[in-house]
Structures are given as structure tokens and as C-alpha cells.
N, C-alpha and C positions, 0 to 999 in steps of 0.2 A: 722819610716819619711812617712804623706799623704798630702801633700794639692796638688793641682791644681792649675796653670798658664799660663801664654803663653804669650812664648821669642815670639820679632818681629824685624825685621829688611828692613832699607825701603836701598834702590839702591835707585839715585838720575837719570837725565839724566846732568841736567847742576847746575844752581847756585842757580834759585829759587828753593825753598824749596816744592813746588804743581807739582813738577820735577816728583813724582813720578814714575819708570821705570821701578820695581819691586818689589815684599814684599816676605818672607818669612817668618810663623811661625813656633815653635814649637807646644806643647799639650806635659805639664809634669802632669801625676795625679798616688797618692800614687808616688813622688821618681823620674818616669821616663818618657822618653819618651815613647807615645803610640804612637804620630801624626808628621807627618811635611810637608805643604803645602807648595807650591812653585806659585805664580805669573808675570808673564810679562805684564806690565803696557801699553799701549798706552801713556803718557800725553798730558794735553791741548794740550802743544803749544812743537810738533815733532824737538825742538833746541835738540842737545851732544853737552854736549861741550869738545873741548877733554881729559882733568883733570878728568872726573865723569870716560868716559873712557875707556879713561887704568889702571882706578879701577876694574870695573867690568863688560871692555869689551861685555855688553851691549852697541850697535849697535840700527840705526834706523831703521835698515833692522831687527832687530830684534823685533823691535816691533810697527814698523809704522799696519800692518794689527790685534793688539791684540786689545782685549776692550779695552776701556776709562775706569777709576775708576769707574764710578757713577755702572758700569754694572756688574764689580765686587763687590761689594761697596755687597751685602746681602751676597756672600758666605763669606765674608770672616769676614761681622759683627758679623755673630752668634758664629765665635769665640773667639770674642774680647768682646762682653756687658756682665757686669756681669760674669766675672771673672777682676786677678788680672794680669796686662803687666806686664812683663818684656824685658829692651832691652838695652843693653849698649849702651850708650852715648843717657842714656832718650830726655836731650833739643835739639838736634837732630831730630829725631824719632818720637816724640810724635810730636814738629814742624810738618813736611809731613805731618802728619795723621790732626795734626788741621787746615794746610793750607789746602790737599787736601781735605777733609771736604769745608772746606768755597768753593772755588773756584765753584766743581759739590751746595753744596747752602742741603748739608746736614746734616742733625743734628745729634751731635755730641753722640752717646749710653753712655748711664753712664756703665762707665769707669772709675777703681785708677792703676797705674800703679809706677814703682821703678826702680830704675835702679841699672846696676850688676859694671854698675864703682864704686859703694857710696860700693853694700857688700862687689867687691873685696877688699877697700884699710880697708875697719873695716873685716873682714871675715883674706887676709891675709898681713904680713908688710914683707917690701923689697923687692917688687919688682922694680923692676928699672922703671918700669911706673906704667900704671895699664889703655892702650888699650886694646880691643880683640886682638889682636897677642899676646900678649905681658901674656895676663895672664893667658892665651886660653895651647901657651908654658913653663909655669910655674907648669900648671894643669896636665900636657900630653894627653890634649886635641887636636885633633888634626879634619883640617876641612880648608876649602878652603873657603880661606878669600876676605870678595866684593862679596862674591854669600847669595844671599838674606838670601834663606832658610837653607845654611849650617853655618854664619852666627848666626844665629835663635837657631838652635841647639846647639852652640858655649854657647852663651849666655845660654841656658836655660839650662848645663851640667853646667857653674858655679855659676848659682842658687844652684843646686841638687849639685853638690861640698864644695860647702858656708854652708849647713843645715847640710851639715853631718862629717864637720871640726866642728859647735859650737853646736853639736847635737841637732841640730831641728828635731822636731816632726812636725811640720808646718810650712806652707810660715807667719802666726800670730807671729807667733816662732822664726821665721830667721831672720823676723823683733821687734822683739822689742829686741833679743837680739843682735843685731847690732845694736841698735839704725835709722833704717832706714824711710826717711820720703816715707809715699807710697800718692801720692799726686792724684788729684780727675781731668782727662779732663773735660777743660770747662773755 
């Protein structure tokens, strides 16, 4: 089984989709994770709400001297552009990406994405729910939840496990076998 994809996960400072304060990604090649990255990001508005902080433990102090998204974007873009992106609950992470690109008036890159919630639901039936923590627990994937890098790695491992479970030899084959919709950013 051989395919390349990039799993991503954002954490946000508050209820605003543009308040990205962390991004993690995991690169999968030849059905294994070959690299993982993590960025702490200063959100456009330096305002954290208690709920978000209670989940990811990131505070103003952690990011006040970190670069804003537009400064780290060149480092991030090289991993995303031209690859299929996966994320657990794509509606959230892709909304964060679109929103932060819009705030900084950055042109969206050419990329396609799929959701590992959908992949999980089609690959395995009978889970209590399909939250990242539940799917990971059912697959014996250990990780620190709400750490962007760890969540991205867990997401990547879910895709790898799904490919193995349906004997898919490529991402295209996995998507075909499970009937997953791949969407275009934009």
C-alpha cells in the first residue's frame, strides 16, 4: 500500500474560526508517517476563551511572542499544496484554514481534502461515536488529545488503519472503496 497524504489539525484560541493558535501536521508516505510538524501561532486577536484553553492548554503567554499565521504560511504551504489533506472533522479544520487565509488575504492553495470521520464511519461500524478520541481508542492509537501535532498523527494513523482494513493500496483506492467525497479547497 503506497500513498501520500498530509493530516492536519488546528487548535483555536476562541470561538472565531480565524483564531488559530496551533497547527499540527503529519506526512504519510508509503503507508507510514514519515514526518510530523507543530507550530504555535499568534492569533490575529490575542484573546483566548476559557473553554478552548481548557481543551488544549494553550494560553496567551504561550503565543504572544510567536509569529502570526502569515509569517509561518510559507513553511506550512509547502506541505499542503498539491497533496490530499485529511483531517478529523474537516468542516472545522478546513473552515479554520479558509478563515485565517481570508484574514491575511492569502490566496488559497490548490488542494483537496477528505475527512477521517467519514472514512472511519465507512471503514468500521459499531463505534459508540466517531470522535477522534473514540476512533483512536478503538484502534489502539495512543495520543494526547487537543495537541495539534498529536491529533494530526492520530488522524494519519486512522487513515493508515482504514487503508489496511479495506486492503487499499493507494489513497485513491481507499477513497473509491469507501465512497468518500474528496472536496477542493475554495
